[in-house]
Each structure stands twice: as C-alpha cells, then as structure tokens.
Backbone as a ProteinNet text record, in pm:
[ID]
protein_1_A
[PRIMARY]
MTAYANAKDQDNGRKYLVADSSEEISKYCIEHNLEIISEPHYVEPGMVCHHFDWVGNRRRPAIFKISRPYSK
[TERTIARY]
969.7	1028.3	950.7	1011.3	939.7	909.8	756.1	705.7	673.4	712.2	669.8	597.5	505.6	410.6	387.4	386.2	311	191.3	98.3	-54.2	-91.5	-224.3	-290.4	-446.9	-498.7	-640.8	-727.1	-843.2	-925.3	-890.1	-833.3	-799.8	-664.3	-599.8	-441	-350.4	-402.1	-301.8	-227.1	-88.6	0.5	8.4	4.4	38.9	144.1	218.1	365.3	329.5	318.6	285.3	394.7	407.3	506.9	442.5	481.4	418.1	519	490.9	568.9	544.1	438.8	406	326.8	326.8	241.1	92.7	73.4	-76.5	-139.8	-67.8	-104.8	-138.6	-39.6	-52.4	-184.9	-201.7	-327.2	-440.5	-432.7	-563.1	-605.7	-502.2	-522.2	-570.2	-513.8	-542.8	-690.2	-742.2	-879.6	-961.9	-932.7	-1015.1	-1027.2	-932.2	-923.3	-938.5	-967.5	-986.6	-879.4	-752.3	-645.2	-586.1	-537.2	-466.8	-323.7	-263.9	-124.8	-58.8	39.3	119.6	241.8	320.6	435.2	468.1	550.1	615.5	750.6	844.5	977.6	1032.7	1160.3	1200.5	1292.5	1346.7	1414.1	1401.6	1388	1368.5	1457.6	1522	1610.5	1541.3	1596	1538.3	1485.8	1565	1521.1	1407.5	1388.6	1282.8	1160	1157.5	1052.4	1004.1	1101.6	1072.5	995.2	1024.1	962.1	840.5	831.4	743.8	630.1	690.6	583.2	506.1	392.2	267	304.1	311.9	291.2	161	134.9	-21.3	-15.6	98.5	111.7	35.3	19.9	-71.7	-14.1	124.3	194.1	242.6	305.5	342.8	459.3	466.7	590.2	717.5	816.7	938.6	1012.6	1089.4	1183.1	1269.9	1323.7	1412.9	1352.7	1199.4	1141.8	1089	1109.9	1075.5	1195.3	1143.1	1235.2	1281.2	1424.2	1492	1491.8	1455.9	1421.9	1536.4	1588.1	1710.8	1657	1724.5	1682.3	1705.5	1582.4	1597.6	1544.5	1606.8	1586	1450.4
1567	1422.7	1327.5	1237.2	1150.5	1017.7	984.9	866	763.5	637.1	532	429	341.2	257.4	142	19.9	-95.1	-129.1	-117.8	-153.1	-254	-309.1	-407.8	-362.5	-413.9	-374.9	-492.2	-500	-617.4	-734.5	-741.7	-859.4	-896.4	-843.4	-891.5	-823.3	-729.9	-665.4	-567.8	-557.8	-476.9	-347.4	-239.1	-102.6	-59.4	28.3	80.6	238.5	285.5	444.9	524.9	640.5	758.1	884.6	961.5	1079.9	1182	1286.1	1380.6	1338.4	1279.5	1257.4	1130.1	1052.6	953.3	963.3	1087.4	1147.2	1137.1	1177.6	1190.4	1035.2	954	815.6	762.7	776.9	725.8	779	900.3	963.4	896	868	806	664.7	599.1	455.2	454.2	518.8	539.6	559.2	662.8	704.5	588.4	516	403	261.7	269.2	145.7	20.6	87.8	13.2	-23.3	-124.1	-162.3	-138.1	-65.5	-50.1	-182.1	-240.9	-358.6	-309.4	-223.7	-175.6	-41.6	22.6	160	161.2	133.5	129.4	257.7	276.7	383.7	429.8	368.8	412.2	307	358.6	276.3	337.7	268	321.2	401.6	525.3	614.7	548.3	474.5	393.2	297.4	239.8	152.9	247.1	371.8	451.4	512.2	548.1	588.8	486.3	364.8	269.7	180.6	188.6	99	160.7	288.9	358.1	456.1	459	593.2	698.1	818.6	918.8	961.3	982	1021.6	1136.5	1215.6	1352.2	1449.3	1548.6	1664.3	1769.6	1783.5	1845.7	1756.3	1792.7	1737.9	1653.3	1565	1451.7	1533.6	1508	1567.7	1514.1	1606	1561.2	1457.8	1429	1311	1195.8	1182.5	1056.8	1055.2	1120.7	1113.1	1047.4	963.7	885.4	984	993.6	1087.1	1020.7	1107.8	1072.8	1141.1	1054.6	1118.9	1240.1	1330.9	1453.1	1392.7	1438.1	1409.9	1539.8	1545.7	1690.4	1659.1
1691.3	1686.7	1606.2	1531.2	1463.7	1520	1504	1554.9	1456.2	1500	1398.4	1466.2	1394.3	1458.1	1341.1	1384.7	1303.1	1372.6	1264.6	1288.6	1202.4	1244.3	1169.5	1148.6	1039.7	1005.1	1049.7	1023.3	1074	1026.4	895.9	830.9	832.8	955.3	996	883.8	807.5	704.3	787.1	738.6	806.1	759.9	836.6	814.4	868.8	816.7	890.6	833.5	978.6	984.7	1033.5	980.2	1040.9	1065.6	1147.5	1171	1268	1292.6	1377	1505.6	1552.2	1685.7	1706.8	1822.3	1828	1846.1	1893.3	1893.8	1752.5	1659.6	1528.1	1470.8	1505.7	1471	1532.2	1652.2	1750	1669.7	1663.1	1599	1472.9	1375.8	1247	1269.1	1336.6	1403.9	1433.5	1524	1546.1	1448	1384.9	1236	1153	1129.3	1019.5	1084.4	1207.7	1290.9	1269.6	1299.8	1325.7	1443.5	1492.6	1597.6	1585	1684.8	1687.6	1752.3	1695.3	1748.5	1811.5	1737.5	1821.1	1776.2	1864.7	1821.8	1830.9	1721	1735	1725.2	1802.3	1835.6	1709.9	1634.7	1524.9	1396.3	1282.8	1156.2	1063.6	975.2	882.2	769.4	743.9	646.5	506.8	462.5	345.8	359.6	462.5	503.3	505.9	569.9	568.9	453	350.9	239	147.3	133.3	63.9	123.2	275.7	323.7	415.1	449.7	559.8	491.3	542	501.1	604.6	517.8	632.6	656.9	793.9	856.4	924.4	927.8	971.8	933.9	1003.4	976.1	856	856.9	756.9	637.8	540.5	430.4	464.5	383.2	424.9	403.9	498.6	504.5	397.1	338.1	213.1	252.8	365.7	409.5	393.4	386.3	372	218.7	111.7	-15.8	-90	-191.2	-272	-382.5	-368.6	-494.8	-606.6	-722.4	-857.1	-942.6	-1037.7	-1105.7	-1186.5	-1221.7	-1314.1	-1449.1	-1519.4	-1673.6	-1726.9	-1854.4	-1943.5	-2026.7
[MASK]
++++++++++++++++++++++++++++++++++++++++++++++++++++++++++++++++++++++++

C-alpha cells in the first residue's frame, strides 16, 4: 500500500513524500530532521509524478514516473 506525507523542514520549506509504507516515510523524516504535517490517504498520480519525492526502499514504481515521448 502506498503512503503519502506532507512534511516541513526547519526553515518551514515543504516536502512532499511518497513510499510503500508510512514507516519508511517516518524513518526518512527522522534521518532528515523533517516534521510530518499530514498524511493524505489519496493523491492524484499526476501530482505524485511531478511534486512528490520517492523515499521508499525499492525503486520508484513505474506508475509514478513521468512518461517521455519516444525519439529515434
């Protein structure tokens, strides 16, 4: 299950995070000194692709990658 979080750093800069679980997000926030503001249950995939940072342990899932046109 995918987990999302809105966090802020010491300078009140916003960070938008996505991972496979909320535990991965919590661990990332502790390591990078971030405070979790909210944990939305759903975020549009387009918003995740463009604005959210993947902080999970595995590679970023293909559904969250931005499609690029094929060029020869």
